FIGU-956261 format. One record per residue (C-alpha): x, y, z; residue number from 1; residue in one letter. Coordinates in nm, 3 decimals. Example, Ala and Ser with C-alpha at 12.3 -4.5 7.8 and 13.67 -1.06 7.14 Angstrom:
<atoms>
((1.230,-0.450,0.780),1,'a') ((1.367,-0.106,0.714),2,'s') 
</atoms>
This chain:
<atoms>
((-0.628,-1.935,-0.694),1,'m') ((-0.780,-1.809,-0.374),2,'e') ((-0.776,-1.435,-0.327),3,'a') ((-0.570,-1.446,-0.010),4,'d') ((-0.315,-1.694,-0.137),5,'r') ((-0.010,-1.663,-0.358),6,'l') ((0.146,-1.997,-0.432),7,'g') ((0.198,-2.187,-0.121),8,'r') ((0.149,-1.875,0.109),9,'t') ((-0.169,-1.763,0.281),10,'h') ((-0.136,-1.379,0.270),11,'r') ((-0.247,-1.265,0.615),12,'l') ((-0.203,-0.891,0.554),13,'e') ((-0.478,-0.880,0.297),14,'l') ((-0.736,-0.987,0.569),15,'g') ((-0.586,-0.800,0.867),16,'d') ((-0.370,-0.490,0.805),17,'q') ((-0.318,-0.448,1.183),18,'t') ((-0.142,-0.787,1.216),19,'l') ((0.226,-0.754,1.318),20,'r') ((0.318,-1.096,1.456),21,'e') ((0.211,-1.455,1.372),22,'w') ((0.327,-1.817,1.359),23,'d') ((0.420,-1.996,1.044),24,'a') ((0.605,-2.289,0.884),25,'t') ((0.887,-2.273,0.638),26,'v') ((0.784,-2.466,0.314),27,'v') ((1.086,-2.365,0.084),28,'a') ((1.436,-2.231,0.122),29,'v') ((1.663,-2.081,-0.146),30,'d') ((2.013,-1.968,-0.035),31,'p') ((2.057,-1.801,-0.373),32,'e') ((1.778,-1.549,-0.314),33,'v') ((1.844,-1.558,-0.014),34,'p') ((1.490,-1.628,0.097),35,'g') ((1.222,-1.857,0.222),36,'i') ((0.852,-1.940,0.161),37,'v') ((0.623,-1.948,0.448),38,'l') ((0.276,-2.120,0.469),39,'d') ((0.151,-1.803,0.634),40,'r') ((0.287,-1.451,0.588),41,'s') ((0.180,-1.090,0.666),42,'a') ((0.493,-0.939,0.505),43,'f') ((0.360,-0.706,0.226),44,'y') ((0.572,-0.775,-0.084),45,'p') ((0.544,-0.433,-0.238),46,'g') ((0.339,-0.299,-0.525),47,'g') ((0.141,0.005,-0.632),48,'g') ((0.428,0.226,-0.519),49,'g') ((0.438,0.089,-0.177),50,'q') ((0.772,-0.067,-0.066),51,'p') ((0.786,-0.410,0.095),52,'p') ((0.780,-0.471,0.471),53,'d') ((1.085,-0.523,0.694),54,'h') ((1.080,-0.731,1.004),55,'g') ((1.232,-1.053,1.162),56,'v') ((1.176,-1.428,1.194),57,'l') ((1.233,-1.585,1.536),58,'l') ((1.316,-1.959,1.552),59,'w') ((1.503,-2.182,1.791),60,'g') ((1.658,-1.892,1.972),61,'g') ((1.773,-1.739,1.648),62,'v') ((1.668,-1.407,1.487),63,'q') ((1.678,-1.374,1.111),64,'t') ((1.631,-1.031,0.965),65,'r') ((1.372,-0.981,0.682),66,'v') ((1.468,-0.699,0.436),67,'t') ((1.160,-0.743,0.198),68,'g') ((0.958,-0.975,0.008),69,'a') ((0.872,-1.039,-0.362),70,'r') ((0.623,-1.212,-0.565),71,'t') ((0.640,-1.477,-0.846),72,'g') ((0.489,-1.824,-0.843),73,'d') ((0.538,-1.807,-0.471),74,'d') ((0.570,-1.520,-0.215),75,'l') ((0.942,-1.513,-0.122),76,'w') ((1.047,-1.356,0.218),77,'v') ((1.389,-1.207,0.150),78,'i') ((1.651,-1.257,0.430),79,'v') ((1.937,-1.029,0.510),80,'a') ((2.267,-1.134,0.354),81,'e') ((2.457,-1.365,0.590),82,'g') ((2.167,-1.425,0.830),83,'d') ((2.075,-1.795,0.902),84,'p') ((1.803,-1.953,0.693),85,'l') ((1.555,-2.178,0.894),86,'p') ((1.532,-2.520,0.736),87,'p') ((1.211,-2.649,0.565),88,'v') ((0.966,-2.752,0.828),89,'g') ((1.080,-2.509,1.101),90,'t') ((0.824,-2.336,1.298),91,'r') ((0.900,-1.954,1.302),92,'v') ((0.745,-1.647,1.448),93,'r') ((0.713,-1.357,1.196),94,'g') ((0.716,-0.996,1.306),95,'a') ((0.679,-0.682,1.104),96,'i') ((0.873,-0.363,1.184),97,'e') ((0.568,-0.181,1.317),98,'d') ((0.678,0.185,1.290),99,'e') ((0.781,0.140,0.926),100,'r') ((0.459,-0.049,0.825),101,'r') ((0.232,0.201,1.009),102,'t') ((0.405,0.494,0.846),103,'a') ((0.361,0.335,0.502),104,'l') ((-0.007,0.263,0.567),105,'m') ((-0.061,0.625,0.653),106,'r') ((0.125,0.731,0.342),107,'t') ((-0.063,0.502,0.107),108,'h') ((-0.394,0.603,0.248),109,'s') ((-0.282,0.972,0.215),110,'g') ((-0.212,0.929,-0.149),111,'l') ((-0.554,0.768,-0.196),112,'h') ((-0.709,1.069,-0.023),113,'l') ((-0.497,1.313,-0.237),114,'l') ((-0.587,1.138,-0.574),115,'s') ((-0.954,1.131,-0.455),116,'g') ((-0.960,1.506,-0.392),117,'v') ((-0.784,1.598,-0.710),118,'v') ((-1.008,1.376,-0.925),119,'f') ((-1.317,1.508,-0.758),120,'r') ((-1.226,1.880,-0.762),121,'d') ((-1.015,1.902,-1.081),122,'f') ((-1.085,1.586,-1.282),123,'g') ((-0.718,1.482,-1.312),124,'a') ((-0.604,1.122,-1.312),125,'l') ((-0.293,0.980,-1.162),126,'v') ((-0.004,0.906,-1.407),127,'t') ((0.248,0.773,-1.160),128,'g') ((0.372,0.764,-0.793),129,'g') ((0.601,0.629,-0.535),130,'n') ((0.634,0.643,-0.160),131,'m') ((0.858,0.596,0.135),132,'e') ((0.752,0.613,0.502),133,'p') ((0.583,0.945,0.551),134,'l') ((0.680,1.102,0.218),135,'e') ((0.571,1.044,-0.132),136,'a') ((0.519,1.184,-0.484),137,'r') ((0.212,1.163,-0.699),138,'m') ((0.181,1.262,-1.073),139,'d') ((-0.129,1.390,-1.244),140,'f') ((-0.239,1.458,-1.599),141,'n') ((-0.322,1.817,-1.520),142,'l') ((-0.287,2.029,-1.842),143,'p') ((-0.285,2.361,-1.652),144,'a') ((-0.266,2.444,-1.282),145,'v') ((-0.563,2.651,-1.185),146,'p') ((-0.501,2.952,-0.962),147,'e') ((-0.493,2.860,-0.600),148,'g') ((-0.463,2.487,-0.680),149,'f') ((-0.202,2.409,-0.407),150,'r') ((-0.399,2.586,-0.122),151,'d') ((-0.728,2.441,-0.237),152,'a') ((-0.595,2.086,-0.242),153,'v') ((-0.427,2.133,0.094),154,'t') ((-0.754,2.264,0.253),155,'a') ((-0.962,1.991,0.097),156,'a') ((-0.725,1.718,0.215),157,'c') ((-0.730,1.861,0.568),158,'a') ((-1.113,1.874,0.559),159,'a') ((-1.120,1.492,0.449),160,'e') ((-0.885,1.402,0.736),161,'v') ((-1.095,1.587,0.983),162,'a') ((-1.407,1.414,0.854),163,'a') ((-1.268,1.085,0.969),164,'d') ((-1.395,0.890,0.672),165,'r') ((-1.377,0.503,0.708),166,'a') ((-1.130,0.328,0.488),167,'i') ((-1.232,-0.030,0.398),168,'t') ((-1.117,-0.316,0.172),169,'t') ((-1.328,-0.571,-0.017),170,'t') ((-1.271,-0.837,-0.292),171,'m') ((-1.502,-0.855,-0.591),172,'l') ((-1.507,-1.056,-0.916),173,'p') ((-1.355,-0.831,-1.192),174,'r') ((-1.680,-0.784,-1.384),175,'q') ((-1.888,-0.686,-1.076),176,'q') ((-1.615,-0.454,-0.960),177,'a') ((-1.622,-0.255,-1.281),178,'f') ((-2.003,-0.265,-1.302),179,'a') ((-2.039,-0.136,-0.948),180,'d') ((-1.752,0.119,-0.963),181,'y') ((-1.717,0.271,-1.312),182,'p') ((-1.440,0.509,-1.194),183,'d') ((-1.245,0.231,-1.018),184,'l') ((-0.929,0.304,-1.215),185,'i') ((-0.790,0.638,-1.111),186,'r') ((-0.479,0.603,-1.312),187,'t') ((-0.443,0.725,-1.669),188,'a') ((-0.350,0.377,-1.768),189,'t') ((-0.521,0.065,-1.655),190,'n') ((-0.250,-0.135,-1.463),191,'l') ((-0.462,-0.423,-1.362),192,'l') ((-0.336,-0.755,-1.522),193,'p') ((-0.592,-0.874,-1.773),194,'p') ((-0.606,-1.226,-1.626),195,'d') ((-0.678,-1.088,-1.273),196,'l') ((-1.020,-1.256,-1.174),197,'e') ((-1.065,-1.090,-0.830),198,'l') ((-1.015,-0.722,-0.767),199,'v') ((-0.931,-0.579,-0.425),200,'r') ((-1.101,-0.249,-0.371),201,'i') ((-0.992,0.018,-0.124),202,'v') ((-1.278,0.254,-0.044),203,'d') ((-1.260,0.583,0.136),204,'i') ((-1.634,0.625,0.224),205,'a') ((-1.791,0.908,0.026),206,'g') ((-1.461,1.015,-0.145),207,'l') ((-1.257,0.764,-0.335),208,'d') ((-1.279,0.409,-0.451),209,'t') ((-0.982,0.239,-0.621),210,'q') ((-0.841,-0.103,-0.725),211,'a') ((-0.537,-0.151,-0.492),212,'d') ((-0.344,-0.435,-0.312),213,'a') ((-0.159,-0.216,-0.063),214,'g') ((-0.204,-0.182,0.315),215,'t') ((-0.405,0.108,0.463),216,'h') ((-0.510,0.267,0.794),217,'v') ((-0.882,0.229,0.906),218,'a') ((-0.990,0.593,0.858),219,'s') ((-0.879,0.926,0.714),220,'t') ((-0.816,1.068,1.065),221,'a') ((-0.538,0.809,1.116),222,'q') ((-0.348,0.950,0.818),223,'i') ((-0.263,1.267,1.011),224,'g') ((-0.172,1.577,0.813),225,'g') ((-0.087,1.586,0.445),226,'l') ((0.144,1.868,0.344),227,'e') ((0.222,1.951,-0.025),228,'i') ((0.598,2.011,-0.002),229,'v') ((0.659,2.093,-0.379),230,'k') ((0.482,2.111,-0.709),231,'m') ((0.677,2.035,-1.026),232,'e') ((0.609,2.036,-1.403),233,'s') ((0.701,1.694,-1.559),234,'k') ((0.636,1.789,-1.919),235,'g') ((0.337,1.938,-2.101),236,'k') ((0.022,1.842,-1.914),237,'g') ((0.186,1.659,-1.628),238,'f') ((0.227,1.783,-1.268),239,'r') ((0.406,1.619,-0.972),240,'r') ((0.310,1.688,-0.620),241,'l') ((0.560,1.597,-0.345),242,'r') ((0.392,1.537,-0.008),243,'v') ((0.473,1.479,0.350),244,'r') ((0.261,1.293,0.609),245,'i') ((0.271,1.487,0.953),246,'t') ((0.120,1.423,1.299),247,'d') ((-0.118,1.712,1.271),248,'s') ((-0.459,1.699,1.135),249,'g') ((-0.668,1.475,1.363),250,'g') ((-0.472,1.159,1.372),251,'r') ((-0.610,0.901,1.612),252,'r') ((-0.473,0.601,1.804),253,'g') 
</atoms>
């Protein structure tokens, strides 16, 4: 299987995370889902704590709302209940809800920045996480909270945003990925499927390198500000940080 394909779908978002509109052809329809399979799609299906995209399909003067996407043997684009399904062979125009996707990209990159800072400065690994547009939580295996931890992490994240570090993605064979990046897995449990041959790597230059399939902004400055809203204890040795992404902190373009 090619790295940028899932079943019958060419996954456009893996190569261009800025893409918001594209043309495609319907190759399968299932009213029970309800959903369709496209030959080309930029709808992110969700994963790694990042929710799937929303958007629309335009075809023959009709608008069909997209409420998500999911993976299996194919990538199924999920259609709003009651909306018309374009027949197989129909040419459609796909469009992603830009504000939501961009917010999720900023949030996801912000979590990578946060985990990079906490790993670098305190040696803690991620044990869980989840996100919605511009807000998220991340859990760490931190046995004790050092004095001044919250302020130190906040200041370090702000400094990394101001540094405007480039965020890039690459695909590498599994063996090479782990040879080149021994600390590639920043979670306490390795969540990569054992049969995954190609690993997608998200790199924040000079700070953090992780295996990840999500969508990201192009630099830390585009994240904006990262505010730690709350710290919680989730049992012995586990801490949860709830964060909010703001428009302060050097965001560009």
